Backbone as ProteinMPNN parsed JSONL, in Angstrom:
{"seq_chain_A": "XXXXXXXXXXXXXXXXXXXXXXXXXXXXXXXXXXXXXXXXXXXXXXXX", "coords_chain_A": {"N_chain_A": [[-11.416, 26.922, -3.444], [-12.897, 26.241, -0.427], [-12.209, 27.107, 2.156], [-10.299, 29.112, 1.755], [-9.625, 31.628, 2.763], [-8.335, 31.287, 5.173], [-5.616, 31.36, 4.859], [-4.98, 33.963, 4.858], [-4.686, 34.566, 7.466], [-3.051, 32.6, 8.633], [0.18, 31.698, 7.745], [0.962, 29.773, 4.866], [3.352, 28.272, 4.887], [3.686, 27.671, 7.496], [1.205, 26.695, 8.345], [0.494, 24.431, 6.713], [2.538, 22.351, 7.173], [2.032, 22.053, 9.922], [-0.641, 21.194, 9.947], [-0.448, 18.786, 8.418], [1.343, 17.389, 10.013], [-0.15, 17.094, 12.356], [-2.211, 15.458, 11.43], [-0.735, 13.157, 10.788], [0.228, 12.48, 13.341], [-2.159, 11.937, 14.748], [-3.023, 9.745, 13.272], [-0.979, 7.882, 13.84], [-1.372, 7.596, 16.59], [-3.948, 6.482, 16.674], [-3.498, 4.049, 15.316], [-1.667, 2.853, 17.081], [-3.27, 2.571, 19.361], [-5.201, 0.775, 18.413], [-3.583, -1.45, 17.905], [-2.649, -2.01, 20.478], [-4.917, -2.532, 21.972], [-6.389, -4.601, 20.933], [-6.628, -8.113, 20.35], [-6.579, -9.547, 18.034], [-5.445, -8.061, 15.954], [-2.605, -7.906, 16.119], [-2.045, -10.618, 15.747], [-3.015, -10.908, 13.17], [-1.194, -9.327, 11.729], [1.052, -10.86, 12.127], [0.543, -12.983, 10.567], [-1.308, -14.808, 11.31]], "CA_chain_A": [[-11.227, 26.369, -2.125], [-13.923, 26.752, 0.475], [-11.594, 27.755, 3.321], [-9.116, 29.784, 1.249], [-9.299, 32.834, 3.523], [-7.527, 30.977, 6.35], [-4.218, 31.666, 4.579], [-4.764, 35.377, 5.168], [-4.392, 34.623, 8.896], [-1.935, 31.688, 8.907], [1.065, 31.538, 6.601], [0.941, 28.369, 4.421], [4.582, 27.562, 5.241], [3.516, 27.24, 8.883], [-0.057, 25.981, 8.499], [0.456, 23.118, 6.064], [3.261, 21.33, 7.96], [1.342, 21.84, 11.192], [-1.817, 20.385, 9.647], [-0.039, 17.436, 8.022], [1.942, 16.757, 11.184], [-1.209, 16.688, 13.28], [-2.891, 14.303, 10.832], [0.145, 11.995, 10.955], [0.265, 12.131, 14.762], [-3.439, 11.313, 15.084], [-3.03, 8.434, 12.64], [-0.109, 6.999, 14.61], [-2.016, 7.326, 17.877], [-5.06, 5.548, 16.434], [-2.941, 2.736, 15.008], [-1.104, 2.304, 18.316], [-4.362, 2.158, 20.236], [-5.806, -0.441, 17.866], [-2.66, -2.562, 18.11], [-2.468, -2.348, 21.881], [-6.178, -2.869, 22.63], [-7.048, -5.754, 20.32], [-5.772, -9.298, 20.3], [-6.553, -10.13, 16.703], [-4.684, -7.269, 14.993], [-1.211, -8.359, 16.131], [-2.016, -11.941, 15.129], [-3.198, -10.709, 11.736], [0.066, -8.852, 11.156], [2.014, -11.959, 12.206], [0.159, -13.986, 9.586], [-2.167, -15.805, 11.944]], "C_chain_A": [[-12.206, 27.049, -1.178], [-13.327, 27.558, 1.624], [-10.332, 28.521, 2.921], [-8.709, 31.003, 2.046], [-8.466, 32.557, 4.77], [-6.076, 31.363, 6.125], [-3.94, 33.161, 4.679], [-4.369, 35.54, 6.631], [-3.146, 33.807, 9.218], [-1.125, 31.536, 7.63], [1.077, 30.064, 6.167], [2.206, 27.597, 4.775], [4.56, 27.108, 6.695], [2.3, 26.336, 9.002], [-0.072, 24.595, 7.899], [1.292, 22.065, 6.805], [2.608, 21.041, 9.305], [0.122, 20.948, 11.0], [-1.427, 18.952, 9.313], [0.61, 16.682, 9.183], [0.897, 16.291, 12.175], [-1.988, 15.497, 12.734], [-2.048, 13.043, 11.007], [0.183, 11.545, 12.41], [-1.024, 11.436, 15.181], [-3.514, 9.906, 14.496], [-2.163, 7.442, 13.416], [-0.725, 6.639, 15.955], [-3.146, 6.315, 17.709], [-4.528, 4.15, 16.146], [-2.339, 2.091, 16.254], [-2.206, 1.808, 19.243], [-5.035, 0.889, 19.723], [-4.894, -1.633, 18.112], [-2.567, -2.976, 19.578], [-3.762, -2.793, 22.562], [-6.946, -4.001, 21.972], [-6.08, -6.921, 20.307], [-5.619, -9.827, 18.872], [-5.68, -9.353, 15.731], [-3.227, -7.695, 14.952], [-1.075, -9.729, 15.489], [-2.193, -11.84, 13.62], [-1.91, -10.254, 11.079], [1.16, -9.918, 11.194], [1.681, -13.086, 11.218], [-0.776, -15.042, 10.134], [-3.624, -15.593, 11.675]], "O_chain_A": [[-12.317, 28.274, -1.144], [-13.885, 28.582, 2.019], [-9.379, 28.565, 3.7], [-7.539, 31.385, 2.011], [-7.939, 33.493, 5.372], [-5.365, 31.666, 7.083], [-2.787, 33.582, 4.594], [-3.776, 36.554, 6.997], [-2.285, 34.251, 9.978], [-1.678, 31.277, 6.561], [1.191, 29.184, 7.021], [2.146, 26.38, 4.948], [5.346, 26.242, 7.081], [2.354, 25.315, 9.688], [-0.599, 23.666, 8.511], [0.788, 20.968, 7.044], [2.631, 19.903, 9.773], [-0.121, 20.045, 11.801], [-2.001, 18.007, 9.855], [0.438, 15.47, 9.312], [1.031, 15.222, 12.77], [-2.385, 14.618, 13.499], [-2.577, 11.981, 11.335], [0.17, 10.345, 12.683], [-0.977, 10.441, 15.903], [-4.01, 8.984, 15.143], [-2.563, 6.297, 13.627], [-0.61, 5.5, 16.407], [-3.282, 5.394, 18.514], [-5.051, 3.169, 16.676], [-2.494, 0.886, 16.452], [-2.083, 0.739, 19.842], [-5.399, 0.02, 20.515], [-5.364, -2.708, 18.485], [-2.424, -4.16, 19.882], [-3.703, -3.381, 23.642], [-8.049, -4.331, 22.409], [-4.864, -6.736, 20.258], [-4.628, -10.484, 18.553], [-5.207, -9.936, 14.756], [-2.659, -7.835, 13.869], [-0.11, -9.986, 14.77], [-1.585, -12.606, 12.872], [-1.561, -10.729, 9.999], [2.089, -9.885, 10.386], [2.457, -14.028, 11.061], [-1.011, -16.063, 9.487], [-4.457, -16.364, 12.151]]}, "name": "protein", "num_of_chains": 1, "seq": "XXXXXXXXXXXXXXXXXXXXXXXXXXXXXXXXXXXXXXXXXXXXXXXX"}
């Protein structure tokens, strides 16, 4: 692992959930922005 020394500073039981939670939050924010700022995405999900 290239960045393996980070676990000497941050405990993996804290760092991994924090990292995965931030990735999930960013993904949800991006999906919300795409759905709210485009007209074709909602129509696509509705089958149009």
